[in-house]
N, CA, C and O atoms as a GROMACS GRO file, in nm:
protein
  284
    1ARG      N    1  10.822   0.316  -3.956
    1ARG     CA    2  10.756   0.187  -3.948
    1ARG      C    3  10.638   0.188  -3.852
    1ARG      O    4  10.578   0.083  -3.830
    2GLU      N    5  10.604   0.302  -3.793
    2GLU     CA    6  10.488   0.308  -3.706
    2GLU      C    7  10.365   0.360  -3.778
    2GLU      O    8  10.259   0.298  -3.771
    3ASP      N    9  10.377   0.472  -3.847
    3ASP     CA   10  10.262   0.533  -3.912
    3ASP      C   11  10.243   0.490  -4.056
    3ASP      O   12  10.130   0.484  -4.104
    4TRP      N   13  10.353   0.458  -4.126
    4TRP     CA   14  10.344   0.415  -4.265
    4TRP      C   15  10.472   0.344  -4.303
    4TRP      O   16  10.576   0.362  -4.239
    5LEU      N   17  10.466   0.265  -4.408
    5LEU     CA   18  10.582   0.191  -4.455
    5LEU      C   19  10.570   0.173  -4.606
    5LEU      O   20  10.479   0.104  -4.652
    6PRO      N   21  10.660   0.233  -4.684
    6PRO     CA   22  10.655   0.213  -4.829
    6PRO      C   23  10.700   0.072  -4.865
    6PRO      O   24  10.778   0.011  -4.792
    7LEU      N   25  10.652   0.022  -4.976
    7LEU     CA   26  10.698  -0.108  -5.024
    7LEU      C   27  10.840  -0.096  -5.076
    7LEU      O   28  10.884   0.013  -5.113
    8ASN      N   29  10.911  -0.206  -5.079
    8ASN     CA   30  11.050  -0.206  -5.127
    8ASN      C   31  11.061  -0.155  -5.270
    8ASN      O   32  11.163  -0.096  -5.307
    9ALA      N   33  10.959  -0.176  -5.350
    9ALA     CA   34  10.964  -0.135  -5.491
    9ALA      C   35  10.917   0.009  -5.512
    9ALA      O   36  10.904   0.053  -5.626
   10SER      N   37  10.891   0.081  -5.404
   10SER     CA   38  10.843   0.219  -5.417
   10SER      C   39  10.952   0.308  -5.476
   10SER      O   40  11.066   0.306  -5.428
   11PRO      N   41  10.918   0.386  -5.578
   11PRO     CA   42  11.018   0.475  -5.639
   11PRO      C   43  11.036   0.601  -5.556
   11PRO      O   44  10.952   0.635  -5.473
   12ASN      N   45  11.147   0.670  -5.579
   12ASN     CA   46  11.168   0.800  -5.516
   12ASN      C   47  11.086   0.903  -5.593
   12ASN      O   48  11.101   0.916  -5.715
   13ILE      N   49  10.999   0.975  -5.522
   13ILE     CA   50  10.913   1.074  -5.586
   13ILE      C   51  10.903   1.198  -5.496
   13ILE      O   52  10.939   1.194  -5.378
   14ASP      N   53  10.854   1.305  -5.554
   14ASP     CA   54  10.832   1.428  -5.481
   14ASP      C   55  10.691   1.421  -5.420
   14ASP      O   56  10.593   1.448  -5.489
   15LEU      N   57  10.682   1.386  -5.293
   15LEU     CA   58  10.552   1.366  -5.229
   15LEU      C   59  10.463   1.490  -5.226
   15LEU      O   60  10.342   1.476  -5.248
   16PRO      N   61  10.515   1.609  -5.199
   16PRO     CA   62  10.425   1.723  -5.191
   16PRO      C   63  10.345   1.750  -5.319
   16PRO      O   64  10.236   1.807  -5.312
   17SER      N   65  10.396   1.709  -5.432
   17SER     CA   66  10.324   1.739  -5.556
   17SER      C   67  10.260   1.616  -5.620
   17SER      O   68  10.207   1.625  -5.731
   18THR      N   69  10.263   1.502  -5.552
   18THR     CA   70  10.207   1.379  -5.608
   18THR      C   71  10.072   1.348  -5.544
   18THR      O   72  10.066   1.333  -5.422
   19PRO      N   73   9.965   1.338  -5.622
   19PRO     CA   74   9.834   1.307  -5.565
   19PRO      C   75   9.828   1.162  -5.517
   19PRO      O   76   9.903   1.076  -5.566
   20ALA      N   77   9.741   1.135  -5.423
   20ALA     CA   78   9.724   1.000  -5.369
   20ALA      C   79   9.579   0.956  -5.384
   20ALA      O   80   9.487   1.038  -5.384
   21VAL      N   81   9.561   0.824  -5.398
   21VAL     CA   82   9.428   0.764  -5.403
   21VAL      C   83   9.424   0.646  -5.306
   21VAL      O   84   9.528   0.587  -5.275
   22PHE      N   85   9.305   0.613  -5.259
   22PHE     CA   86   9.287   0.501  -5.167
   22PHE      C   87   9.228   0.383  -5.243
   22PHE      O   88   9.134   0.400  -5.320
   23ALA      N   89   9.284   0.263  -5.222
   23ALA     CA   90   9.238   0.144  -5.293
   23ALA      C   91   9.208   0.028  -5.198
   23ALA      O   92   9.245  -0.086  -5.228
   24GLY      N   93   9.144   0.055  -5.086
   24GLY     CA   94   9.106  -0.053  -4.995
   24GLY      C   95   9.225  -0.138  -4.957
   24GLY      O   96   9.321  -0.088  -4.899
   25TYR      N   97   9.218  -0.266  -4.990
   25TYR     CA   98   9.330  -0.357  -4.967
   25TYR      C   99   9.414  -0.374  -5.092
   25TYR      O  100   9.513  -0.447  -5.090
   26GLY      N  101   9.377  -0.308  -5.201
   26GLY     CA  102   9.453  -0.317  -5.325
   26GLY      C  103   9.438  -0.452  -5.393
   26GLY      O  104   9.526  -0.494  -5.467
   27ILE      N  105   9.327  -0.519  -5.369
   27ILE     CA  106   9.304  -0.654  -5.423
   27ILE      C  107   9.220  -0.645  -5.550
   27ILE      O  108   9.116  -0.579  -5.554
   28THR      N  109   9.267  -0.713  -5.654
   28THR     CA  110   9.187  -0.737  -5.773
   28THR      C  111   9.190  -0.888  -5.794
   28THR      O  112   9.295  -0.945  -5.822
   29SER      N  113   9.075  -0.952  -5.780
   29SER     CA  114   9.068  -1.098  -5.782
   29SER      C  115   8.944  -1.143  -5.855
   29SER      O  116   8.836  -1.086  -5.839
   30GLY      N  117   8.960  -1.246  -5.937
   30GLY     CA  118   8.846  -1.303  -6.007
   30GLY      C  119   8.768  -1.400  -5.922
   30GLY      O  120   8.646  -1.409  -5.934
   31GLU      N  121   8.836  -1.475  -5.837
   31GLU     CA  122   8.771  -1.574  -5.752
   31GLU      C  123   8.842  -1.580  -5.619
   31GLU      O  124   8.955  -1.629  -5.614
   32PRO      N  125   8.782  -1.534  -5.512
   32PRO     CA  126   8.652  -1.471  -5.505
   32PRO      C  127   8.656  -1.333  -5.570
   32PRO      O  128   8.761  -1.269  -5.576
   33ARG      N  129   8.542  -1.290  -5.617
   33ARG     CA  130   8.534  -1.164  -5.693
   33ARG      C  131   8.553  -1.044  -5.600
   33ARG      O  132   8.480  -1.026  -5.502
   34ARG      N  133   8.653  -0.962  -5.636
   34ARG     CA  134   8.678  -0.838  -5.562
   34ARG      C  135   8.766  -0.749  -5.648
   34ARG      O  136   8.862  -0.797  -5.709
   35ASP      N  137   8.734  -0.621  -5.653
   35ASP     CA  138   8.819  -0.527  -5.727
   35ASP      C  139   8.825  -0.395  -5.651
   35ASP      O  140   8.738  -0.308  -5.666
   36ASP      N  141   8.927  -0.381  -5.568
   36ASP     CA  142   8.945  -0.260  -5.490
   36ASP      C  143   8.988  -0.142  -5.576
   36ASP      O  144   8.986  -0.028  -5.531
   37TYR      N  145   9.028  -0.168  -5.701
   37TYR     CA  146   9.070  -0.062  -5.792
   37TYR      C  147   8.956  -0.015  -5.883
   37TYR      O  148   8.976   0.075  -5.964
   38ALA      N  149   8.838  -0.074  -5.871
   38ALA     CA  150   8.724  -0.034  -5.954
   38ALA      C  151   8.695   0.114  -5.930
   38ALA      O  152   8.670   0.156  -5.818
   39GLY      N  153   8.698   0.191  -6.037
   39GLY     CA  154   8.670   0.334  -6.028
   39GLY      C  155   8.784   0.418  -5.974
   39GLY      O  156   8.769   0.538  -5.953
   40VAL      N  157   8.900   0.355  -5.950
   40VAL     CA  158   9.017   0.428  -5.898
   40VAL      C  159   9.114   0.456  -6.011
   40VAL      O  160   9.159   0.364  -6.079
   41ASP      N  161   9.146   0.582  -6.033
   41ASP     CA  162   9.246   0.620  -6.133
   41ASP      C  163   9.381   0.631  -6.061
   41ASP      O  164   9.411   0.734  -6.002
   42ALA      N  165   9.461   0.525  -6.066
   42ALA     CA  166   9.588   0.520  -5.992
   42ALA      C  167   9.708   0.563  -6.075
   42ALA      O  168   9.818   0.577  -6.020
   43LYS      N  169   9.690   0.584  -6.203
   43LYS     CA  170   9.804   0.617  -6.289
   43LYS      C  171   9.871   0.747  -6.244
   43LYS      O  172   9.807   0.852  -6.234
   44GLY      N  173  10.001   0.739  -6.216
   44GLY     CA  174  10.079   0.855  -6.177
   44GLY      C  175  10.053   0.903  -6.035
   44GLY      O  176  10.094   1.013  -5.998
   45LYS      N  177   9.985   0.820  -5.955
   45LYS     CA  178   9.950   0.861  -5.819
   45LYS      C  179  10.008   0.764  -5.716
   45LYS      O  180  10.043   0.650  -5.748
   46ILE      N  181  10.016   0.810  -5.595
   46ILE     CA  182  10.052   0.722  -5.484
   46ILE      C  183   9.926   0.646  -5.446
   46ILE      O  184   9.820   0.706  -5.426
   47VAL      N  185   9.936   0.513  -5.436
   47VAL     CA  186   9.821   0.432  -5.396
   47VAL      C  187   9.838   0.397  -5.248
   47VAL      O  188   9.938   0.338  -5.208
   48VAL      N  189   9.739   0.436  -5.169
   48VAL     CA  190   9.736   0.404  -5.027
   48VAL      C  191   9.641   0.288  -5.009
   48VAL      O  192   9.527   0.292  -5.054
   49ALA      N  193   9.688   0.182  -4.941
   49ALA     CA  194   9.605   0.063  -4.923
   49ALA      C  195   9.630   0.004  -4.784
   49ALA      O  196   9.737   0.021  -4.726
   50PHE      N  197   9.528  -0.065  -4.734
   50PHE     CA  198   9.543  -0.137  -4.608
   50PHE      C  199   9.643  -0.250  -4.627
   50PHE      O  200   9.654  -0.306  -4.736
   51ASP      N  201   9.716  -0.285  -4.522
   51ASP     CA  202   9.806  -0.399  -4.522
   51ASP      C  203   9.724  -0.527  -4.503
   51ASP      O  204   9.622  -0.526  -4.434
   52GLY      N  205   9.769  -0.635  -4.563
   52GLY     CA  206   9.706  -0.764  -4.541
   52GLY      C  207   9.584  -0.786  -4.627
   52GLY      O  208   9.578  -0.743  -4.742
   53ALA      N  209   9.486  -0.855  -4.569
   53ALA     CA  210   9.364  -0.891  -4.640
   53ALA      C  211   9.244  -0.860  -4.552
   53ALA      O  212   9.257  -0.848  -4.431
   54PRO      N  213   9.126  -0.847  -4.614
   54PRO     CA  214   9.007  -0.815  -4.535
   54PRO      C  215   8.978  -0.921  -4.428
   54PRO      O  216   8.995  -1.040  -4.451
   55GLU      N  217   8.936  -0.874  -4.313
   55GLU     CA  218   8.898  -0.966  -4.205
   55GLU      C  219   8.750  -0.998  -4.215
   55GLU      O  220   8.674  -0.926  -4.280
   56GLY      N  221   8.710  -1.104  -4.150
   56GLY     CA  222   8.569  -1.136  -4.143
   56GLY      C  223   8.515  -1.215  -4.260
   56GLY      O  224   8.394  -1.236  -4.268
   57VAL      N  225   8.600  -1.260  -4.350
   57VAL     CA  226   8.554  -1.343  -4.461
   57VAL      C  227   8.544  -1.486  -4.407
   57VAL      O  228   8.645  -1.544  -4.367
   58ALA      N  229   8.425  -1.541  -4.407
   58ALA     CA  230   8.398  -1.669  -4.342
   58ALA      C  231   8.489  -1.781  -4.389
   58ALA      O  232   8.536  -1.861  -4.308
   59ASP      N  233   8.515  -1.789  -4.520
   59ASP     CA  234   8.595  -1.901  -4.570
   59ASP      C  235   8.742  -1.863  -4.590
   59ASP      O  236   8.818  -1.941  -4.647
   60ASN      N  237   8.784  -1.743  -4.543
   60ASN     CA  238   8.923  -1.698  -4.553
   60ASN      C  239   8.972  -1.693  -4.697
   60ASN      O  240   9.090  -1.720  -4.724
   61SER      N  241   8.883  -1.659  -4.790
   61SER     CA  242   8.913  -1.659  -4.932
   61SER      C  243   9.027  -1.566  -4.972
   61SER      O  244   9.096  -1.590  -5.071
   62PHE      N  245   9.048  -1.459  -4.895
   62PHE     CA  246   9.150  -1.362  -4.932
   62PHE      C  247   9.280  -1.380  -4.855
   62PHE      O  248   9.366  -1.293  -4.860
   63ALA      N  249   9.296  -1.491  -4.783
   63ALA     CA  250   9.416  -1.513  -4.703
   63ALA      C  251   9.543  -1.510  -4.788
   63ALA      O  252   9.649  -1.471  -4.739
   64ARG      N  253   9.534  -1.550  -4.914
   64ARG     CA  254   9.654  -1.552  -4.998
   64ARG      C  255   9.707  -1.412  -5.025
   64ARG      O  256   9.822  -1.396  -5.066
   65PHE      N  257   9.625  -1.310  -5.002
   65PHE     CA  258   9.668  -1.172  -5.022
   65PHE      C  259   9.733  -1.114  -4.896
   65PHE      O  260   9.785  -1.003  -4.898
   66ASN      N  261   9.729  -1.188  -4.786
   66ASN     CA  262   9.778  -1.140  -4.658
   66ASN      C  263   9.913  -1.200  -4.626
   66ASN      O  264   9.923  -1.321  -4.602
   67ALA      N  265  10.016  -1.120  -4.626
   67ALA     CA  266  10.151  -1.168  -4.597
   67ALA      C  267  10.162  -1.217  -4.454
   67ALA      O  268  10.255  -1.290  -4.420
   68HIS      N  269  10.068  -1.178  -4.367
   68HIS     CA  270  10.073  -1.213  -4.226
   68HIS      C  271   9.984  -1.333  -4.192
   68HIS      O  272   9.980  -1.375  -4.077
   69ALA      N  273   9.915  -1.386  -4.291
   69ALA     CA  274   9.821  -1.497  -4.265
   69ALA      C  275   9.898  -1.625  -4.235
   69ALA      O  276  10.006  -1.648  -4.289
   70LYS      N  277   9.841  -1.706  -4.150
   70LYS     CA  278   9.899  -1.836  -4.118
   70LYS      C  279   9.842  -1.939  -4.214
   70LYS      O  280   9.721  -1.945  -4.235
   71ALA      N  281   9.930  -2.019  -4.271
   71ALA     CA  282   9.886  -2.120  -4.369
   71ALA      C  283   9.826  -2.240  -4.301
   71ALA      O  284   9.784  -2.334  -4.368
   0.00000   0.00000   0.00000
């Protein structure tokens, strides 16, 4: 729980032979427009993403993607 934490739905896999890709915050949203998966081929790979939502958005548009955000 210090360096990394898999999601509860993460399957058991053989990590040494499984490729990984980075997907920013892992957000795909129509409004506000954002697609962290654009150009990312995640099929059959481990997806590494930042926890929460991007900081510095003036209107807090991505707060709904952040489990740690205060309502």
